[in-house]
C-alpha positions in Angstrom: -0.2 0.0 -0.1 1.3 3.4 -0.9 2.1 5.7 1.8 -0.7 8.5 2.6 0.4 12.0 2.8 -0.6 14.4 5.1 -2.1 17.4 3.7 0.1 19.5 5.8 3.3 17.3 5.2 6.2 19.0 3.8 5.0 22.6 3.9 6.9 25.3 4.8 5.8 28.1 7.0 6.1 31.5 5.4 8.2 33.9 7.0 7.5 37.7 7.9 9.6 38.7 4.8 7.3 36.7 2.0 4.3 37.8 3.7 5.0 41.3 3.6 6.1 41.1 -0.1 2.6 39.4 -1.0 0.6 42.0 1.1 2.6 44.9 -0.9 1.9 43.5 -4.4 -1.7 42.6 -3.3 -2.4 46.3 -2.0 -0.6 47.9 -5.3 -2.7 46.0 -7.4 -6.2 46.2 -5.5 -5.3 50.2 -5.3 -5.2 50.4 -8.8 -8.4 48.6 -9.8 -10.1 50.5 -7.2 -9.7 54.0 -8.3 -13.1 55.2 -9.0 -13.8 56.7 -12.7 -12.7 60.5 -12.6 -9.9 60.2 -10.2 -6.2 61.1 -11.0 -5.8 57.5 -11.9 -8.1 57.4 -14.8 -8.3 61.3 -16.1 -6.3 64.7 -15.5 -9.0 66.2 -14.3 -10.4 65.5 -10.6 -13.9 67.0 -10.7 -17.1 66.2 -12.5 -17.4 70.3 -12.8 -14.3 70.6 -14.3 -15.0 67.7 -16.9 -18.5 69.2 -17.5 -17.0 72.8 -18.0 -14.3 71.5 -20.3 -16.9 69.9 -22.6 -19.2 72.9 -22.9 -15.9 75.1 -23.7 -14.5 72.4 -26.4 -18.1 72.1 -27.8 -18.2 76.0 -28.1 -14.9 76.1 -29.8 -15.8 73.4 -32.2 -19.5 75.3 -33.0 -17.4 78.7 -33.7 -14.7 76.6 -36.0 -17.8 75.2 -37.7 -19.6 78.5 -38.0 -16.5 80.3 -39.4 -16.0 77.5 -41.8 -12.7 76.3 -40.5 -13.4 72.8 -41.0 -10.1 71.4 -40.3 -10.0 72.9 -36.4 -13.6 71.7 -36.3 -12.4 68.1 -37.4 -9.9 68.1 -34.7 -12.0 67.9 -31.6 -13.1 64.7 -32.5 -11.6 61.8 -30.8 -8.5 60.0 -32.5 -10.5 56.9 -33.0 -13.4 59.1 -34.2 -11.2 61.0 -36.9 -9.9 57.4 -38.0 -13.5 56.5 -39.5 -13.5 59.7 -42.1 -11.0 61.8 -43.8 -10.8 65.4 -42.9 -11.6 66.5 -46.4 -14.7 64.1 -46.6 -15.8 65.8 -43.1 -15.5 69.2 -45.0 -17.4 68.5 -47.8 -20.3 67.4 -45.7 -20.2 70.3 -43.4 -20.3 72.9 -46.5 -23.6 71.2 -47.2 -25.4 71.7 -44.0 -26.0 75.4 -43.9 -25.2 76.3 -40.2 -26.3 79.6 -39.3 -25.8 79.9 -35.5 -25.3 77.4 -32.6 -25.9 78.0 -28.8 -24.8 75.5 -26.1 -26.9 75.3 -23.6 -25.0 72.8 -21.2 -24.0 69.6 -20.6 -24.5 66.4 -18.4 -21.9 64.3 -17.4 -21.5 60.5 -15.9 -18.1 59.6 -14.8 -16.1 60.7 -17.9 -19.1 61.0 -20.2 -20.8 64.1 -21.2 -23.9 64.9 -23.1 -23.8 68.4 -24.4 -26.8 70.1 -25.5 -27.1 72.3 -28.2 -29.7 74.6 -30.2 -28.2 74.5 -34.0 -30.0 77.2 -36.5 -29.6 75.5 -39.7 -31.1 77.2 -43.1 -33.8 75.0 -44.3 -35.2 75.3 -48.0 -38.8 74.8 -48.5 -39.9 74.4 -52.1 -41.7 77.5 -53.6 -41.3 79.2 -50.1 -37.4 79.9 -50.1 -35.1 79.4 -47.4 -36.0 79.5 -43.6 -34.2 79.1 -40.2 -34.9 76.1 -38.2 -33.6 75.4 -34.7 -32.7 72.0 -34.2 -31.8 70.4 -31.0 -28.5 68.4 -31.3 -26.6 66.1 -28.3 -23.2 65.7 -28.8 -21.3 62.9 -26.8 -17.8 64.0 -25.1 -15.6 61.7 -23.7 -12.2 62.2 -21.5 -9.3 60.3 -22.8 -5.8 61.0 -22.1 -6.6 64.2 -20.2 -8.5 65.8 -22.7 -12.4 66.0 -23.8 -13.0 64.6 -27.1 -16.1 64.7 -29.3 -17.4 61.0 -30.5 -18.5 60.7 -34.0 -22.0 58.9 -34.1 
């Protein structure tokens, strides 16, 4: 009959140095995972209000660029991933056809690192046998924090 091994046979008791090393690794690992969204570990801004203000400012700047027909500048507000999905020249051509007359950023609502910016955009709409008329259209944009900056997401 083969010898039976006791479950604690040949087990060494850990010394305090090895316990301290394991504890240090666990604390470091778990503290990185426990950082809440919007904390310095995940964004350069630590307050939701600062992210919200930055999203409103960047949206306002983007709409100003569109109204001034500076389409390359407006295109630069898109996130790097959103810019990969469309060329600057295609964006410029599409924006030239829009007929924007004005834009008023009304505010933003943010949760964690995602903001929805609310804007009232006035477009020139052509109505057959009537002509062009201004039309106010509500626009919601999604802005996200990435690498310490707030970027527009193309839908």
